[in-house]
N, C-alpha and C positions, 0 to 999 in steps of 0.2 A: 504494499499499499504506499503510496507516494506520502514524503514528509511535505506537509501543509506549510511548513517553516520554510522549508528550501523552498517550495514552488512559490513563495509569497508574490515576487514581482517578476514572476515567468512571461506574462502579457505584457508587461510595462518595462522590459530589460533595456531596449533601446533608451525609453524616455530616461529612467532612473541613471541609466551611463552616461547620458549626454549632461544632465544635472550634477552628478559629481564632477564630469570633467569641467563644465562650465564654472563651477565653484572653486575648484583647484587653479584653474588658470587665471582666475580673476583675482585669487589671492596670491599669486605668483610662485606658485608649489610645483615642484616637479613631481612625477610619480614616486619617484626614488625614495624623496623626502616625506613623501604621505605614507609610504609603506614602511617607512623608519618609524614615523609617529605614531601610527596606527597599529604596528604589530602586524598588518597584513602583508601576503606576499606581494610583490611586484606583478608577478604574471597573472595573479587574480584580479588586482586592481586595473591592469590594463584590458584584462577581457572584460571585467565589468562594465568598463567605461565604453566598450566596443561593442557591448551587448550580447556578448558570448559567454558571458556565465550570469547566473541567477543569483539574487543576493538573498539570505535570510534576514528575520526579522531582527535577530540579534545583530547580525553585521550592518543593516541599515541604521540601528540604532546606534552605532559605534561610529558611523561614518556621520551621521546627524550631530552627535555629540563634538565629534572633530571640528565640525564646521560651524557649530552653533547654531544651528537651524533647526525647525521643526519637522520632525520626521514626514510629516504631511507634505511638506513642501516637495518631496522627489516623488509623490504619486499624483500631484495636481498638473493639469495640462499646463505645456509652454504656454506664455503669453504671445503677442504679436512679433512678428521678426522685425526689428528695426529696419526703419527706411531712411535712407540718406538722401537728401533734395541738394543737387549741385547748384549752383547758382543760375547758371545758365539755362537749366531746365524749369526752374521755378515759373517762368512766364513765359515759356517757349508757345509761340502761335500769337504772342503781342508784338506789335510791331514797334521796335526799339523803344518800348515804355509810351508809345505816343497817346494810348488812353489809361484808364485806370486797371489796373490788375489785382486779381484777388484770387487767392489759392487756398483752399484748407488742404495743410498735409498730414493732418491726423487721419489714422485708419478709420473707413465709416463705421465700425463697429464700437468704437470707442464712446464710453459712456459717461465719464467723468470730466473731461475737459476736450475744447476743441483749439488747434492751433493754427493760426491762419497767416498766411505772409501777404502782405498787400504794399503796391505801390500805389502812389496818387501823384499825378502831375499839378503843377502849380495852380492854385486856386480853384480845387476839386474837392468833393462834389460840388458843381454850380448848384444844386438843389440840396441843401444840407438834410438828411434825413437821421431825425431824432430816434434814439432806440430807447426801450426800456423793457427787461426783462423781469421775468416772475421772481427769479431767487439767484444767488450767486454772487460770482465776481469775475471782475475783467482786469487783464493788466496788459498795457500797452508799452514796447519796447521799441525805441526809434535807433534803426540801425543807419540810418543817412536822412540828412535835410533836417525838415521838423514838422511836426504834427500839432495842430492845435487841438485840444481836446475840453470842451464844456461839459461839465458835471453841472447839471442846474443850472444857476447864472454863473459860477465862476469858470473862468477862461485862463486854462494851462497851456505854455509852449512847451512841449515835450521835444528837445533838440538831439542831437546823435549822442547816444550814450543813456540818455536820461529815460526814465521809466515810471508809468504811474499805474496803480492800482485803486479800483474803486467799487462799491456797491454796485452790481449790474441792475439793479430795481430802481435808480435812480436813472432820472433821463439825463441822456449824454449825447454827444453827437461829434465826430471826428472829422476833418478837415484839414487843407492847407490853405498858406495864402501866398506868398511871394514865391516861397521854396518847392519844390518835389519832396516827395518822403518815400522812404521805403523802411516799413515798419512790420513789427510781429505783435498779432493779437492773441492771447491767451484767455479763453473762456470757460468757465466751470461754472455750471452746466455747459455742455455744448450749445450753439443756439439751437432753436427749433425744439428745446426743452422748455415749456413752462414760460414761451415768449409771449409779451403782452402783444396788442395791436401796435402797428407802426403808425407814427402821426408824423405830420410836416411840419414845419415851421411857417 
């Protein structure tokens, strides 16, 4: 009769191994160092990382303790793979920034925050769109140029390297004056979740 403990992660060998390898690499540890410090053989750990060996509950507990993580971590599905957006890719299709450019760069399934990369030419948008969301916060970081942000009646000039954080349920508007601007907006929760109707000035 199979030993249930020994077969604990048989269906998840690749996932468990990949997570062990990721934890080891992010800490800058070699397999040899991990082997010495855990008392597990080099060949066993190597096979484990490559999905060639199953891991018992006892050994998984030892590894979790070694990395100071909860054992459940090894059984949870991996998150979305990080995606890098290079500058030249962000506004592909826009004519040398001739018009306003806006691109959400977080995955569609992200439920906690939204990151958007924005370019505004000078004096844009010509008609200011006042936003007001049901809950959450927003953060704007200016990468280049200057963005004007009005939160209710207060106006702030957010220049290169500056950032502003404010409650999203307060009326706010973002626009440029004489300078164009490239900036990042971080919204939590994402736009579209509990957003109140948009009004215009």
